[in-house]
Structures are given as structure tokens and as C-alpha cells.
N, C-alpha and C positions, 0 to 999 in steps of 0.2 A: 480513355484509356480502355483496350480492349480485354476482356476477361481472357484466362489463360486455356490453351488447349492443352490437355492431361494425356502424356503417353505412360501406359502401363506395361512395365517389362517383364517379362516371365523367363527365367533362367537360374542358374546357380549364381551366387554373388558373394563379394567379401563380406566377411573376411575367410571365409571358405577358400582352400589354396586349390585353386585349379584354374587352367587357362581360360573357360570360358567365364568363369565368374569374374575374373580382372576385366575381361573384354567386356562383359554385362556394364561394369562400374565404369568404364574408360567410354564406351559408349554414352552410357545415360547422362555422362557429364559432358560429353561433347555435343548433345542433342540440348541440353537444357541450357549449356554455358553459351551457345551462340545467338539466343533468341530470350527477348523478353518476357514474351508471353507463350511459353511453353515450359509446363512443368512435369516432372516425374516420378512415379512411385514403382515399387518392384515387388512382385511376386516370387518368394526366392524358393528354391526346391532342395530340399535338405537330404543329405544321407540319413537310412536309418539312425535312430537312437543318437543323432548328432545334434548338437544344440551351437548356437553361434551368436555372439554379441553383436547383432545387426545395427548399422546407422538406421537413422529414422526413415529414410525412404522407403525401406523394409515396411509394407503394410501388410502382407499375407504370408504366411509360410505353408508350404505343401512337403510333408514327408513321404518321400519318393515312392517307398513301396504301401501306401496306403491309397488304395481307391477312392475311399472317400472325402480325401483332402482334396482330389482332382475336382469332384463334386462340387464340394463347398468352393473351391476357388472359382468355378464359374458363377454360382451365386453372388460371390463378390463383387465378379467383375460387373454382374448386370445390375447390382444395387449400387455401385462406385459413380463418380463422375468421369472415368475414364473415357475419353473419346476414342481411343486407338489402343491396341494391343500390339507390343512387340515381342514376339518369342524367340527366343535363342535356341536352335533346336541341335540338338545331338542325340542320336538313339541312346546313348549311355545316361543320359542325365537323368532320363525317365524311368519309370519300372513297366513291366509287363513285357508282352512278346515284342521284339524289336520297339521297345519303346513306347507301345500304345496306350497306357494310361492316360498319354496326355491329349487322346481323343476324349475322354469323359470331360474334358475341361472345353475343349475347342468345340464340340458337337452342342454344346450349352449354351453357349455367350452370342449375345445380340450386337457385339461392337466388330468392328475389321479388325483384321489381324495380318501384320506385316510379318514375315517369319525369314530370320536370317538363318541359313542352313550352312553348318559347320561341317557336314558330311554329305557328299553326294556320291552315290554308288553306281560305276558303270554296269556292274554284273550282278544284281541284288540276289538273294535267298528269296523264296516267295514271301516269307513274313515283311523282310525288308521292302520289298517292294510294294508290298500291300500298304504299308505303313506311309512309305513317301507317297505314293497317291492320294491317301486319305490326307495328309499334311497338303499338299498341292489344292485339293478340293477347299479346304476350311480356311486358305490363305487368300487374301486380296493381291497380296505381292509376294514374290519370291525374291530375298536379296541373298548374293554368292558374291564369291570376292574373286573370281578367276573366270576366263573367259572358256576355259574348260569344263567348267559346272555348267555353264548357261549352254553349251554343244551336248552335254548329258542329258540336262533336263528335257533339252528340245528332241534330242536322237530317241533316247531312252524312255522316257515319261509323256512323250508329245505333249509339254507344255508350250502353249503359244507363247513366242517372244515377247509380246506386249505385258505378259504377267512377271516378267523376270526383270529385276535388275541390276547391275553388278555396281557394287561399292567396297573400294580396297579394304583390306583390314587396316583398322587404324593404328598409329604408333605417334608417340610425343614428337614435337617439332624440336631437333638442335641444330644450332650451327655446325657448318662443317669443321672437323677437329682433328687435331693430330693425336695420335694415340698417349704421345709422352705426358701430357700433362695429366692424363686421368691413372696412366701407371703411378704417378707419385702419388694422388690423391687415395691410391688402394694401396699403396706401398708393394707394388708388383714391380719384378725385376726380369728380366728376360727380351730375347727377340729371336724368332718371333714369337708371339704369344697368339697361341691358337685355343679358341673358345668355342665349346660347345654349352649350350645350357636349355634348361626344360626340365619337366619332371620325368625322373631315369625311368626307362622301361626298355624290355628286349628290341623294340623296334627303333630305337635309336642309332643302332650300328655303331656303337663308340669302337668297339672291337677293332673294326677294319682301319680305324685310324691309328690305334694303337701298333696294330702290325705293321704299318706303313712306317712308323717312326724311327726303328733303331739306325737304319742306314743313313737317314736324313740327321738324327743327331750326333753320328759320327763327324759329318759336317759343320754342324752348327749345334754344340755342346749346350749354348746358352737357349734353346729352344724351350718353351714350355707349354704343356697343353694341359688346359683347365676346363675341366668338366664340373659345370655347376648346375646345382638343383638337388632336392631331396628326390627320393624314390616316390613313385607316382603311389598315393594315398592306399588304394584299391590293391594294385601290386604289392605294396608291401604287406596288407592283410592275408594276403591270400600265400604269397610267395616269400616275406618278409625281404630280408637285403641280398637275397640270392643273386643277382644280377649284378650289384656293386661288387659283391665279393668276387665273383667270376672276373670282372674286369680289374680288379686289385691284384687278384692271383695272377692275373696274364701280363700287369705292370712288372711284378717280381720276377717272372719269368723270361720277360724280353731285357730287364735290366735297365728298367725306366724310371725308378723310384725317384731321381733327381730331375725329372722331365716332366712327369704327371702330377699335376695337384687336383684331388678331388675336393670341391667344396660341397659337403652334404649337407646343403638348407635351402629353404624357401627362401628366395631373397626378394623385397618390396623393391616396386617398379625403380624408383630412384637408384638405389645400388645396382641393379639390374642394368639399367643404363650405363652407368659407370663403368661397370664391367665391358659391357660391348663397347663404350669407346675405348676403352685401355686396351683391346685386342688389336691384334695387326691381322689376323685371318679367322674368319669365322667358318665351322668346320659344321655340314648338316648333313650326317652319313646316313640319314634315315632306311631302313629297309624294304618299306612298303610305297610301290608307285603308286597306289590309290590313295594320294594324300591331297586333298583339294586345296588346304589352306595350312599355312604354318606361322601362328606369329612370332613366333622366335625369327623364322627367315625375313620375316617384315620389318622387325625390329633392326636386325642386321643389315638390309637393304638400304632403310630411311636415315640409317647412321653412317651410310658410306663405308662399308668394311668389303674388304677383298673375301670373295666367300667361294667356297668349294662345297658341292653336295652331291648328293647322287639324283637321279632325274626323276624323281617324283614329279606327278602332275603340275603342282604347284611352283616346284622350284623350276621346272622344265619352261614355264611360261614366263615367269618373272628374270629367270638369268638370261634370257635370250640380248640379242644385242649388246654384247659384251660386256654385261653386267656381273659376270660372275664362270666359273669353271663348273663344269658337269662331269661325273666318274660314274662309270655304271656300279651298279649294285654288287657289292662285294670285290669289287677291282681293289686287292690292296696295292698293287703296282701300280695302277691309275693315280690313287690318291699320294703316292710318295712321286711321282714324277709332278703332278699338279702343285703339289706343296713346294717343291724344290722350284718349280717353274716361277711361282709367286714371291717366293726368298728371294731368286737369283735375278728378277726382271723387276726392279723397284717401278720404272717408267710404266709398263703394262699395268703392274699392280694398282698405281695411282690410278691409272684412266679405268681402271673397271670400276675403283671407289667412287670416283666421280660421276660414272654412268649410274652407280646402283643409288647413290643420292641424290641424284637427280630425278629419279624415279619416285624415290620418296618424299620429295615434296607434295605428291599427287595424294600420296596416303596418311598426312599428318590428321590427327582427330580433329583438328578444327574443319577440315575439308570433308572428312566422314560425315561430320555432326549435319553440315549444309547440307550433304547429299541425302541424308536420312529424313530431315526435315520438308526436303521437297518433295519425297515419296511421301510423307504422312499428308501433307498439304494437298497434293494431287489425289488421294484416295479420299479425304473428308471433303472436298470440294464436290465429288462426284456422289458422296454417301448420302442417304435417305435421312440425316438429321437436321432438322429445320434448326436446331437450338444451336447448333456448330456452326452453321452457316455465317453467323456473323462474328465466328471469332478466328478467322482464319488470315487475317493481315497478319502474317507471320515475319514480320519485319524485324531486322537484324539489330543488334545493339550498336550504335555507332561507334565506328573507329575511331580511337584514341589516338 
């Protein structure tokens, strides 16, 4: 029996309520779940003065505003039996100028690093360019989730193609489902149920959907627009519930109290999936074009939803080939026409749902885990660890 290859993840981690924490958890489980001889541990990055009841795989913690913790993390990694480090990178996770505290760790470790880039900036300010260039330097491989990100890395940062890998954002695998079953599970009534979910902040653009609804509700009074998600914790600390209150005031002004529902909570994955499966249309009205990935949109695609979105980079790429409708930023009339089109053309809506669902089969966490393990294996085979070479027969678990 082969010894285990050990992967050490760095990122935020559950039970912290943020998208990358959930992503890191799911990625770890997909990597370790697919292979008998891969084990995983985590270095978790914490907000200042926050404590979390972490699961046992978290072996070290960095308080993100303490530079000494980053140096200690490097010492920990070097003395550990980890073979490879998988960094989840988003500038805002780490402290310093454009998150540059993380380089106190990366510059001091003697293990290969695979970096998942959750943000790639097309036109970076100098500090973000410098931070990205250091990240490229310290990484054996860069994993991105779209072709747009690949193009930016090549054209803006002059990264060679063989250093970049595309692996889709993962999602749970569900059979193609009718929404009525899940409406009953959640005791939801109405048609269509339009869903927007995720941590609430001003970039969500929810007001543009609200402005489009009055004329639609006149024709379809059973319409429900469900806004699911707590306010982003950092936004809440700084601005409180200012944005949510603004949206609720707009609902009152537009006379939509019977049609718009706010569920102000961070939902666990199973409940979240039930909400997506219960919805008829998923709306992604983000305001920023430079969004390179969206976990929310990935889930909606993979669960076969009819989707309306603004043309931010990730949506523009993923919703091509009739997998959804794109509406320009702030185009209230465009949202109204697109929503009416989906409501009134069930056959076309079904075609889009099937097209989205079929793409989603490539995005399941099982497939994502396989892709990451291929990357880890390839790097370690070329790496100068003599003790690793006899541990690289990453044979899959037998299929039952």
C-alpha cells in the first residue's frame, strides 16, 4: 500500500461564512474523496479577533493582520510532512498592501505551490500588479476557472501557457429536476420564483431587478423574487444594513411587498441547493464587469436553471451557446423584456435549462477533484523530492 501524498491548503475555511471558505472546504473534500492515498490539511486565515470552531483538518491558523503569523506558517509548512501547498488566493483574504502579507509565507517555504486565483485583474493598480507578479513567481501552477482569466494572465502578466490550468468552479452533482418538488420541500408558492443569492453587497445590483418587476407583476401577480443571503460580514461591520434597507425601501416604493422576499441568513449548502432547485429563474445582475468567477452562477448553471445575467466576464463566457440571457449593466428595460421572454416561452426556457445543465456535468466537484489531483501529481513527479517519488501512484478508489 502506498503512503499518502499530503496536500496543505491555505485559505479561509468553514465555519467562516464566506464564499472562499466554502470553496476551500468543497475542494479539499473533492481532492481527498476521490483518491485513497491523498490526505489534506488546512492553514486557515482568520479575520482579526475572530475565533472559529474549526474541524480537525485545520492544523494551523493565521490571524490575517499579524505578519508574524505568516512567517510562523512558513516554518510550520517546512517542518510538516506536506508534499504540496494549494493556496486559495483572493487579495482581500490577506492583510497588507494588495494582500502582500501572504508573501511572508510563500517566500519562505520549500514546497511547491499551486495557486487557485479567484480574482485576476485586467487593468491593475501598481500595487495589485506587483502582488500578482509575486504570486506568479512563487507558484508552480496557476489554476483559474475561465478562459478569460487565462487570456488576461497571458496578455497582461505575460505568463506562459504551460504554467496555467483551467479547472471549473465546482458544484454539487444533482439529477435534472423539476422545481415543483423543491418548492414543496421549502413550502414556497408562486410562479415564477426568481432567485438571487449570495452575501449581500452593493455590487449585487438587485435594485435593477426590482425596478424591472412592477410591469411584470401586473401580468403575473404570482411572481416571487427571493433575495437569499446575509449581508457580507465586512460590509456589515462598516455600513451595517444600509444596502438591505435601501432595497426594502425600494420594494415599498414600487408596491412589491407581496412579490419580493428577503431571507436574511447565511444558508448551509444543502438548504442553498434546495432553494436553487426550487427556483424557476436565476438572476445575476452584478454591476462589475471584471468578475472572473461566480460560485453562485456556477451552481445555477449546474442545476439547470434558466438564467438572466449582466455580461460580467464569467457570465459572458459561461452563458454562451444559449445557456442563458445577458442584459447590459443597469438596463432595467432589458431585464423586464428578458424575464417576460422566459416566462412566456417555456420551450425556449427549457432548452436553456438543459444546455446549462449539460455544461454543469463538467463542473461537478468529483470532476474538479480529479483535475486538481492530476495537477498535483504532475508537479510532484517533476519536483526534486526523492522521498515523494515512490508515493505518486494516485490510483482512484474503485467505482462501486
